[in-house]
N, C-alpha and C positions, 0 to 999 in steps of 0.2 A: 639588220640595222639596229643601232644602239639608240636608246631613248635619251634625249638631251632635255633637261627641264628648263623652264623659263629662267632667264637671268636679268629680267627687268630692263632689257635693251631692245625692246620690240621694234620691228620695222614692218611696214605693210607693202613695200615695193617689191616688185618681182613675184616669184612663186614661193620663195622661202623667206623666213624671218632671218635677218642677219645676226640677231642676237643669239638665238638657240639653234638656228639651222634647220628647224622643222618646217615642213610645208604649211602654207596657210590653211589648206584643207585639213591637215592633221590637227592643227591647233584648233580650228573650228569644231571638229568632231570631238576632240578632248573636252572642250568647253561644254558641249552639249551633253556629254556623258557625265560630267561633274554636275551640271545643272540638274540632270535627271535624278542623280543620287541625292542631291540636297533636297530636292522636292520630295522624294520618297521618305527620307529621314524626317522631314517636317510633317508629312502626312501621317506618318506613324507616331509622331510626337515622342521620339526616343529621348530619354533623359541622359543617355550615355552614347552619343553619336560616335565618339572616338572608338568605342568597343565594336560597334557596327562596322565602321570603316576598316578596322583591323581584321575582323572576321571575313569581310568580303575580300580583302587583299589576300588573305591566307587561301580562301576558296578558289580564287582566280589562279593563283600560283599552282595550287594542287591540280586543277583542271588542265592548266598548260603542261604540266609535267607528264600527264596521262596522254596527251595528244601528240 
């Protein structure tokens, strides 16, 4: 499955958003993941959150390539 980002044309009817095509469950889980990351960054009081996000992205991609 290919990821489709939000295009700001959200719908809540049915099982999938008609804007991005993702399931409402996937959208909810993604929102929770982002919320957890934001809370972690705030808890750590990072002054450079963009570097943390970039490092996490690289780490995730590396682990996916190994699996």
